[in-house]
N, C-alpha and C positions, 0 to 999 in steps of 0.2 A: 537590656532593652536595646534593640538593634537600631541604630539609626545611622547607617553608613550609606554612602552612595558613591558610585563610581564617577570619576571626573568627566567621562564622556556624556554623562547625563545632566550634570549640573556643575557650575563653577565650584571649585574646592573652597571651603570655608573653614580654615583652621580654628577660628574662634568658636565655631559650633562644636568641633571636637572637644575644645576646652570646656564648653558648657555641658556637654555630655559627661565629661569627667567630673565636673562639679556635682552633677546630678547623681551619678553612681557612687561617688565618694560619700555623699550625704546618706544614701541608703545603706551602704556598707557599715558606716560608723554607727548609724542608728540601730541596725540589727545586731552588731557586735557589742556596742556600748550605749544602750539607749539612755542611760543616765547622763551621758556626755552631750548627746545631740537629740533631744526629745522630739524635735520637729523634722528629723532627717528623712522621714518617709515622704516628704513633699518632693523628693527627687523624682518620684514617679510622675508627678504633675508636670515637672520640667520636661521629662522625656516625652510625655504626650504632646506637648507643644512642638518640640523639635521634630518629632515624627510627622505631625500634621504638616509642618512647613516644608520639610524636605520632600516627602512623597507627593504632596499636592503640587509642589513646584515642578517636579518631574512630569507628572501627568499633564499639568497645564501646558508646559512647553511642548510636549509631544502632541497634544491635541491641536495647539496652534499651528504646528508644522505638518499636521496630518500624518504623523508617524505612530500614533498610539496603537498599541496592540494589547488586548487583554491577556493573550497567551504569554507575551513577553513580560508584561507586568507581574503576573502571578508566578511565572517561572523565576524571575529575579527574586521575588519574595521567598520562594521555596529555597533557592540556593543560598539566600542570606540567613534565613532563620533555622532551617531544618538541621544542618550539620551539628551545630553546637547543642541545640535542643535534644537531638537524638542521643548525643554522647552523654549529656547530663541525665536524661531519663534512664538510659541503660546503666549508668553508674549508680543511680539511686536504687534501681531494681536489684543490682548485685549487692550493694551495701545492706539494703533492707533484708535480704535473704539471711544474712548472718547476724544482724543486730536486732531486728524488729520482732516483737511478739506477733502472733497470728492476727490479732485485731488491728494492730498498727500496720502490718503488712497488707492486710485487706484494704485498709483505707488508702495506703500508698498506691495500690493497684488501681483503685478508683481515680485517684488524682493523676496517675500516669495516663489513663484513658482520657480523662478530661483535658490534660495538657496536650496530648497528641491530637485531640480533636479541636483544640483551641476553644474549649468551653469551660475552662477551669474556674472562671469567675462564677458561672452558674452552679457548678458543683459545690464550690465553697460557700456561695450564698445559701444553698440549701442546707448546709451544715451549721450556719451561724445561729447563735443563740446562747443563753446563759449556761446550758448544760453541755455545750460543745466542748470537745477535747481541746486542750491548750494548743495555741498556735505553734509553740516551740516543738511540738511533736509532728509537725507536718512539713516534710522537706520540700514539697512542691507548692507550698502556699503562695509563693511569689509569682506563680504563673498566671494569677488572676489578671494582672495588667496586660500580659501578652494576649490573653483571650480577648480583652476589651479592644486592643489595637487591631487584631486580625479580624474581629467581627466588623469593625469600622471599614476595613479595607476590602471586605466582601462586597459592600454596597457602594462605597464612595466612588470608585472608578466609574461604575455604571451611571451614577448620578451626574458626575462631571461630563461624561460622554453624552448623555441625554441633553444636558444643559447646553453643551456645545452645538449639538445638532439643531436645537430649537432656538439658538441665538440668545439664550439666557446667560446673564453674567455669572461666572463662578463665584464672584464676590457676593452677589445677592444670595445665591444658594447657601454659601458658607455662613453668612451673617444670620440668615433666617433660621437655619438649622441650629446654629450655635445658641441663639437666643431661646429657641424652643427647648433644647437640651438643658440649658442653664435653668430655665423655669422648672423643668421636671426635677432637677437636682434640688432646688430650693423647696419644692413641694414635698419631696420624699425625706429630706434629711432629718426633720423633726419627728415624723411619725413612723418612719421605716428606715432606720439608719443603715441596716444591712443592704437594702435595695439601693439606697443612694450611693453606697460605697462600691458595690459590685456590678450593678446593672449597667449595661453599655449605654442605654439612652440617657442616663444621668451623668455619664462621664465623657460622652462624645464631644461636648462643648469645649473641653480642654484641647482635644486634637484639632477641632475645628478652629480654635484660636490661631493655631499655626497655619491652617488652611486659609483663613482670612488674610493673614499676613502674606502668604504666597500668592493670593489672588489680587493684591493691590497692583495698580499700574507700575510698570518698571520704574524703579527709583523712588516710588512713593512710600515704600515700607518704612522709610526713615525721613525725618524732616531735613530740610536743606540747611547747609551751613553749620553755624555753631550749635544750633538747637539740636541737631542730630547727634552731636558728640555727647550730649547729656542723657540720651536715651539709655545707653548701657549702664552708667552709674545709677540712674533711677531704677532700672530693672534689677540691678544687683541689690539695691537697697530694699526693694520689695521682697526679693528672695530671702535676704537676711532677716527681714521682719517676719516672714513666714517661718523661718527656722526658729526664731526666738519666741514667737507667739502661738504657733500652732502646736498642739499636743493631741494625743489620742483621746483626751477628755473633751475636746471640742466637738461640735457638731460638724463632722467632715463628710464629704467635701464642703457643701454649703457655701456661704459667702466667703469663708476663710480661704478656700482654694483659689480665689481671685489673686491673692498675693503671689504665690509662685507662678501661676498661669500668666498673669500680666507681666510679672517680672521677667519670665523667660521670653515672652513675646517682644517686650521692649528691648531686651538685650540683643535678640536676633535682628530686630528692626534697625538697630544702630548701624549694622553693616560691618563687614570684616575690616574696613579701614578706620573705623572709629578708634580713638586712642585707647580706650579701656579694653576693647576687644583685641586690638592688635598687640598691646603691651602685656596684658595679663592673661587673657584666655588663649592666646595663640602660641604660648611657649611649648617647647617640645615635650616636656614631661606630661603636661595636661593633655597634649595632643595624643600621646601614646595611650594614656589611660582612656581617653575618649574612643580611640579606635578599638580597644579591647573591652569597651563598656558592656557590650551585649553578653559575651561569655563570662565576664566578671559578675554581672548581675545574676546569670544563671547558676554559677558555681558557688557563690559565697554563702547563700542561705542554706542549701543542703549540707554544706560542710559544717556550718554552725549547728544545725539541727542534729546531725549524726554525732557530732562531738558531745552533745548533751545526752543523746540516747545511749551512746556507748557507756557513759558513766552514770546514767540514770539520775541526773541532777543537772543543775545549772553549771555549764562548763566554767572553769576558772578563767581569770583574765588572761593568763598565759596561754591557755588552750584556745581562747578566742582569737588572740593575736596570731597564734600559729595557724588557725583555720583561715583567717583573712590572708595571711602570707601565702598559704597554699592556694587560695582562690586566685591570687594575682599570677602565680606561676602557671596554674592550669589554664587560666584565661589566655595568657600569652601563648602557651603552646597550642591551645585550641585555635587561636586566631592564625598563628603562623603555619601550623601543620595540617589544619583541617579546613578552616574557612577560606583562606586565601587560595589554596590549590583548587578547591571546588568552584569558587566564584570565577576563577580565571581559566584560561585554556579553552579547548574546544569541547564538542559534544555536550553543549549546554542543555539541550532538550532531553537527552538520555540521562544526564545527571539529575534533572528535575524529576523525571519519571521514577528513577531509582530511589530518590529521596522520599517521594510520596509513598511508594510501596513500603519502604523501611519504616516510615512513620506509622502507616497503617498496621504493620506487624507489631511495632512496639505498643501501640494503643491496644491491639488485640491481646498481647501478653498481659498488659495491665488489667484489662477487663477479665481475663482468665484468672488472675490472682484475686481479683475482687469476688468473682463468682465462686472461686475455690476456697473461700473463707480464709484467705491469707496463707494457704498451703500449710495447714496446721500440722501435717505429718512431720514437719521440721522439729517441732517441740511438743510432743504429744502430752506429756505430763503437765507441762506448764500451760498448754492449751486448755486442758480440762479445768485448771485452776482459773485462768483468765476468762474462759468462756462463761463461767458462773457470773461474772460481773459485766458481761456484754449488755450494752444499754443504748442501742441506737434509738434515736427519737421515734422512728416510725413504729417500733415494736415495744420498746421499754421492757424488755424481757426481765432484766434485773429488778427494776423498780416494781414491776407487777408481782414478781416472784416473792419479794420480801414485804410487799404491801406499803411502799413509801407513799403513794398518793393518799391512801386512807390514814396511815399512821401519822403522817405529817400534815394532814388536812390541807391538801393543795386546793381544795375548793374555796379556801380563804385567800387565794392569790388573785391579784388584779392583772398579773402577767398572763397573757393569753396562751396557755400551754397547748391548746388544740392547734393554734396556728403554728407554733414552734414545731410540734410533732409532724405537721403537714409540710414542713420546710418553708413556711412563710412567716417566720418570726418578725415581729415589729414591736414598737413601743406603745402602740394603741392599746389602752386598757380594755379588759372585758367590761361589758356594760354593768355587771353586778356580781357580787359574791354571795355565797349561801347565807341565808338569814341566821342560821345557827352560829355563824362567825361573830355576829355583832349584837344580836337581840338578847337582852337580859332575861333570864328565867326567874320569875318571882318566887318560885319554890326553893331556890338556892339562896341562902343568906349571904354567901360570900362569892366574889368573882375575881378572877385574875385575867388580865388581857395581855396577850403576847404581841409585841410590836417590833418590827424590823424587817430583815431580809430572810433568806433561806436559813440563816444561822439561828434564827429564833424558831423557825418551823421545825428544825431538827430537835428542839427541846420539847415540842408539843407532845410527842408520844409518852415520854417519861413523866412529864408533869401530870398528864391526864391519868396515868396509872397510879400515881402515888399521893395525890392530894386527898384530903379527907372528903367524905361523901357530900358535905354541905357546900363544896366549892364548885363553881362553874368556870370553865375555861373558854374565854373569848379569844379570837385571833384575827388580826389584820396584818398580814405580812406578804410581801411580794419579792420574788427572786431578783437579786441585784439591786435592791432598794434599801440602803441604810436609812435609819430613822432620821427625819428632819423636823425639828420643832417649829420651823417657820413656814411650813406648808400652809397656804391660805386659800388656794383655789382648787376646785375639782377638775383638773385637767382632762381634756378629752383626747389628747394626743400623746400623753406620757404616763405610762402605768405607775411609775414611781411617784410622781406628783399626786396622782389620784389616790394611791395607796396611803401615803402619809397624811394627806388631807382627811381621808375617810377614817383613819385610825384616830386622829385627834377629835373628829366629830363623834366617833363612837365612845371615846373616853368621856367626853363632855356629857353625852346622853346616858350612857350605861353606868357611869360612876363606879368603876371597879375599885375594889379594896387595894389591889396591887397591880402595877404594870411591870412586866418583865421586858426589858429592852436588850436586844442582841443584834449584832451585825458581824459581817465577815472580817473586814479589816477597817482601819481608819479610826480606831478607838483613841480618843484624847480626853484628858481630864476636863478641859474647857468645854468640849462638846457634851460630855455627860452632865456638867453643871448646867448648861443651857437647857438640855432636855429635862432635867430634874426641876428646874425653875418653871418651865412651861407646864409640866404635869402638876406641879404644886399649885399653880394658878388655876388649873382645872379641877382642883379638889381631890387629887389622888393622895391618899394617906401614906403610901409606901411605894418606892420604886426600886426594882432589883436590876442592876446592870450585870450582865455576864461578860467576862473578859473573853479574849480570843481562845478558840480551841487550838490544839496543836496543828500546825500546818506542815505538810510534807512537801519537799521540793519536787516530788513526782507523785502521781496517784498511788496511794498506798498499795492497792492490789498489784500494780505493775512493779512497784519496788519489791514487794514480797516475791514476785515471780521472777525477778532478775537478780539483783545484788544480794537479797536476803533469802534466796531460794534454798540454799544448802543448810543454813543455820536456823531459819525461821524463828528468830528471837521473839520472846514475848514482850520484851522492852528493848529499845535501842534509841540512840541519838542519831544514828545514820539516816541521813535524809530529812532530818527535822530542821525547820527554820529556827536557828538559834537566835537570830536578831529579833524575831517576834517574841521569843521567850524573854529576852532582856527587856523588851518594851512592855510586856505584860507585868514583869516584876516592878518596873517603874510606875505603872498604873496602880498596882497594889499598894506600893509605898506612898504614893501621893494622894490616894483617895481618902477623903476625910472620914474619921471614925465617928460613929453615932449618927444621930439624925434620922431622917425619913428615907434616905437613900443608902443602899448597900451595894458592895462590889463582890461578886462571886468569882473566885479565881478558878476557872475551869482548867486552865493550863496546868496548875499545880495538882489538880485532881487526877489528871491522866498521866502526869510526868513526875518522876522523882529522880534521885541521884543515879539510878540505873538506866534511865531513859524514858521514853514515852511508850505507852501501852499500844501494842499492835493488834492483839486479839484477846478475846475472852474465852474461857473454857478450854477445850482440848483441840478444837478444829481451827487452824489458821485461816480457813476459807469462810465458813459460816459465822465464825466468831470474830471476824475482823472488825476493828473499831471504827474505821473510816472507809467509806466506799469510793472516795476519790482522794483529792489532796487535803480536804478539810471538813467534809460533811460527815457527821456521826451516823453510824448505823443505829437502828432502833434499840438493839441491846445495850449500846453505849449510852444512848439517851435515857434508857430505863435505869441503868446503874447510876448515872449522874443525878437524876431526880431523886432516886431512892436514898442515896447517901449524902446528898448535899443540897440540891436545889429546892426540894419541897420544904425543907426547914427554913431556907432563906425566904420563901414566899409567905409561909404561915407565921414566921417569927417564933416558932417553937423549937 
């Protein structure tokens, strides 16, 4: 996140370099060791404020003096941003050629084109959703924030110029637009979290917070005297509170983003001479990190991602430390050998034109990789294997080929799959699910209801195949929505709340003989006791809890096409989440024997002393047990129900 300026445009503020350093260090630590600093991603919010303050200060001063030039402004942006970005895009393209499977390389090409065109936030927004590939496989995921900033700076100079021509205060413009953007953020964050996170209009308020600060009368950005000295410690306190309290589980940005945004604004407002800023933020080490913060931000995430892709699993702590160290070295070299020479010296206009042409070329190469299906000729045999599992939301080739929507009865989902496939995923529930999902058939003497998330949906096919003829299968389950026994209202903005509430209503009205409860992760004995107690209160005679299925550290088809390609073992522990296996064993040991609730050990069904089952039959492609990192294929669902689950349901 580039937020450097040349001294001739604005008085040098070493403390702002220090604040930049704090922001980028938070992000790097979060990406490398998320368990250490779960709120480290708020460093992006800090960068937004810094960027808005610095750039708006420059534009404001030039407008006041009658020296503002659009060509000069955008030329400086090009010379500041393009060199390091071009280098990182080219490096990712080269690394992807050797490391990535065709589907992965195709996606990288799309992200290269989006990054080169500064629309990465829109590209990633269109991919967001429950079935989206994991973030750790996207080396250019972090370019979303750069897209937001550059979209802001497409319109902001023109707005300030118009305001200046018409005698409108830039402060009034900044405040009005910031309030409007913040309102859009609050309106979107509950019902459409992806839009709130990626859309420029819901993020501009953070950049505008810095613009408001820059628009204050000279000397007014901080309070006079002793009060001003407290602004920086107060700002630092808000940032620390954000780091401690904000996690990915929060509704972000939302109200929570005020903590880092106001914290950064107050810290800047204190001024470079405030004791806190002068003594702590202005030291040389932080200053250097602040100056290389933009290339450091660009380099660190691709290095971490490619470290994982090369090993087809989560990189070790040592490898992550090495990737971060390499990022610091590359950032320093990029700053000294590329950024500084290009930003200095003569022929500035020629440099800008050359950089724009190079960026267009790199974007075109990325688009060519995307249109060329990831240049599959690099790995023809593996491409034939992985292509079988290609499942982009718009086409759902794999899901439709194997019949997932019908076999797993996705018509019983409150998650709006149609919106997701159209690239507009949000949390707003579908207005209704199919009546067959919840209406009891009087001709069937027995009924079982499946409740939970997509991990109960995957059991649906096998259960329906192997229950006796007198049993009806009801199903209320929604992707990403673990069962919650305390759901009490039919939410109109959250599909998980609606799904859980509707499941409990259906249980109360249909009175099934058995309820099968399943979820992806988060199984606890206490949670199962609470669910069992609630269902017992609704008159359910028998509850069947299924434990977690085997989880792979990489999508199993990708793992088979890379590290397991030569051996294609039927069973292996390579890539299996062993910690989850240990947790499953603890659940089995602690679950009470007897009574009206039973625990079905799915993990032990698919795994033994030789490893976990990777495929059934003779074909490692069509017989694969899991189509991603944890969801069972229909044939695995069928086997599980036939040999284990149907007996647990009927009690026979």
